C-alpha positions in Angstrom: -17.3 -35.4 46.5 -20.2 -33.9 44.5 -23.7 -35.0 45.4 -25.3 -36.8 42.6 -22.2 -37.4 40.6 -22.3 -40.7 38.7 -18.6 -40.8 37.8 -17.0 -44.1 38.9 -13.4 -42.9 38.6 -12.8 -39.9 40.9 -9.9 -37.5 40.7 -7.7 -37.5 43.8 -5.2 -34.8 44.8 -2.1 -35.6 46.7 0.4 -33.5 48.5 4.3 -33.9 48.1 7.5 -32.1 48.9 10.4 -30.9 46.8 13.9 -29.7 47.7 15.8 -26.9 46.0 19.5 -27.8 45.9 22.3 -25.4 45.5 22.9 -26.5 41.8 19.4 -25.7 40.8 19.0 -22.4 42.8 18.8 -18.8 41.6 22.4 -18.1 42.1 23.3 -21.1 39.8 20.8 -19.9 37.3 22.5 -16.5 37.2 25.8 -18.1 36.5 24.5 -20.1 33.7 22.9 -17.0 32.1 26.1 -15.0 32.6 28.1 -17.6 30.8 25.7 -17.7 27.9 25.8 -13.9 27.5 29.7 -13.8 27.5 29.8 -16.6 24.9 27.1 -15.2 22.6 28.3 -11.6 22.9 31.4 -12.6 21.0 29.2 -13.7 18.0 27.1 -10.5 18.0 28.2 -8.6 14.9 26.5 -6.1 12.6 24.1 -7.9 10.1 24.1 -11.0 12.2 20.9 -12.5 13.7 20.4 -12.4 17.5 17.9 -13.9 20.1 16.9 -12.1 23.3 14.7 -13.3 26.2 11.2 -11.6 26.1 10.3 -10.1 29.5 6.9 -8.7 28.2 4.6 -9.0 25.2 5.2 -6.8 22.1 1.4 -6.5 21.7 -1.7 -8.3 22.9 -1.7 -10.3 19.6 1.5 -11.9 20.7 -0.3 -14.0 23.4 -1.2 -16.6 21.0 2.4 -17.4 20.3 3.6 -17.5 23.9 5.2 -20.7 25.1 7.8 -21.5 27.8 11.1 -19.8 27.0 9.5 -17.0 24.9 12.0 -14.9 23.0 12.4 -12.3 20.2 14.7 -12.3 17.2 16.6 -9.4 15.7 19.3 -8.3 13.4 22.2 -6.4 14.8 22.9 -3.0 13.6 26.2 -1.1 13.3 27.5 1.7 15.5 28.5 4.6 13.1 32.2 4.8 12.5 32.9 1.2 13.8 32.4 -2.4 12.9 30.7 -3.2 16.2 27.1 -3.4 17.3 28.0 -2.3 20.8 26.9 1.2 21.3 27.9 1.6 25.0 29.2 -0.4 27.8 28.2 0.6 31.3 30.7 0.9 34.1 28.6 2.2 37.0 30.8 1.8 40.1 28.5 1.9 43.1 25.3 2.6 41.1 22.9 -0.3 40.7 21.6 0.7 37.2 21.4 3.5 34.6 18.5 4.4 32.2 19.7 4.9 28.6 17.3 5.5 25.8 14.4 4.1 27.8 16.3 0.8 28.7 17.7 -0.1 32.1 21.3 -1.3 32.3 23.3 -2.7 35.1 27.1 -2.6 35.7 29.0 -4.4 33.0 25.9 -4.6 30.6 26.2 -3.3 26.9 23.7 -1.5 24.7 23.5 -3.5 21.5 22.2 -1.7 18.4 19.2 -3.4 16.7 18.8 -2.8 12.9 15.6 -4.9 12.5 13.2 -6.6 14.9 11.3 -9.7 13.7 7.7 -10.7 14.6 6.3 -14.1 14.6 3.7 -14.7 11.9 0.2 -15.2 13.2 -0.7 -18.0 10.7 2.1 -20.2 11.7 1.0 -21.9 15.0 4.5 -23.4 15.5 6.0 -19.9 15.9 8.9 -20.6 13.7 8.1 -18.1 10.9 9.1 -14.5 11.4 8.7 -11.3 9.4 10.4 -8.0 9.7 8.7 -5.4 11.9 7.8 -2.1 10.2 8.0 0.7 12.7 6.2 3.2 10.6 3.1 0.9 10.3 2.8 -0.3 13.9 3.9 2.7 16.2 1.6 5.3 17.6 2.8 8.8 16.8 1.7 10.1 20.1 4.0 7.7 21.9 7.8 7.7 22.3 9.6 5.8 19.5 10.8 2.4 20.2 14.6 2.4 21.1 16.4 0.3 18.6 18.8 -1.0 21.3 18.7 -4.1 23.6 20.5 -5.0 26.9 23.2 -7.5 26.4 22.0 -9.2 29.6 19.0 -10.4 27.7 21.1 -12.0 24.9 20.6 -15.8 24.5 22.0 -16.5 21.1 23.8 -14.8 18.2 25.3 -15.6 14.7 22.8 -18.3 13.8 21.1 -18.8 10.4 17.5 -18.1 9.3 16.1 -19.4 6.1 14.4 -16.6 4.1 11.0 -17.4 2.6 10.7 -16.0 -0.9 7.3 -14.5 -2.1 5.5 -17.0 -4.5 6.4 -14.9 -7.6 10.1 -14.9 -6.8 10.0 -18.7 -6.0 8.6 -19.1 -9.5 11.2 -17.0 -11.1 14.0 -18.8 -9.2 12.8 -22.1 -10.6 13.0 -20.7 -14.2 15.9 -20.2 -16.5 19.4 -19.7 -15.1 19.8 -16.4 -16.9 16.8 -14.8 -15.1 17.3 -16.3 -11.6 19.7 -13.6 -10.4 17.8 -10.7 -11.7 14.5 -12.0 -10.2 16.0 -12.6 -6.8 17.4 -9.1 -6.6 13.8 -7.7 -6.7 12.9 -9.1 -3.3 13.6 -5.8 -1.5 10.7 -4.2 -3.2 8.2 -7.0 -2.8 6.8 -6.5 0.7 7.8 -7.6 4.1 10.5 -10.2 4.2 10.0 -13.5 6.0 12.3 -16.0 7.7 12.1 -19.4 9.2 13.9 -20.7 12.3 14.9 -24.3 12.6 13.2 -26.5 15.2 16.5 -27.4 16.8 17.4 -23.7 17.3 14.0 -22.9 18.6 14.2 -25.6 21.2 17.8 -24.6 22.2 17.0 -20.9 22.6 13.9 -21.6 24.7 16.1 -23.7 27.0 18.3 -20.7 27.5 15.4 -18.4 28.4 14.8 -19.5 32.0 
């Protein structure tokens, strides 16, 4: 109680108990995640979209977009000479982990090639709009380059759809005559950073998998 406080409805704190059952413990969580990884790894193909759990922030600016189940989006790349995005699978025997290109891998993990990382757009408070990350614009030449690989143990979804957001000038061209539409849309590669929108349903589902 605060002396002199004139509030008539005070706030009271109570103490309670909770019980952690076997079905909701850490081991069960690990089983759920392992099942997700196995299922989604089958859908991880070159040029397909992927979702990975975020363990740290990309930059301080990302703090404004952080919510429970924070994740990053990417497009899988292709391993030269193959039709796979799996660059290496780790069979470690008695070793606990191996460092590979600056990323730690455990036994049975795979190094997945990343072609493009996507960033959330600052002006979209919902966190559903993403744009391609430009390494040449954001990286510091004095630091080691960002490894374009990801540990398969962080994979939470793969093979889903993103809707591309066209620049205003291309949207206007696309609404024009049929004979100009195809030519106009082909110019998108030269008109700045490409943006994409993730559906609300996918966003909710991916967050539920990032425990």
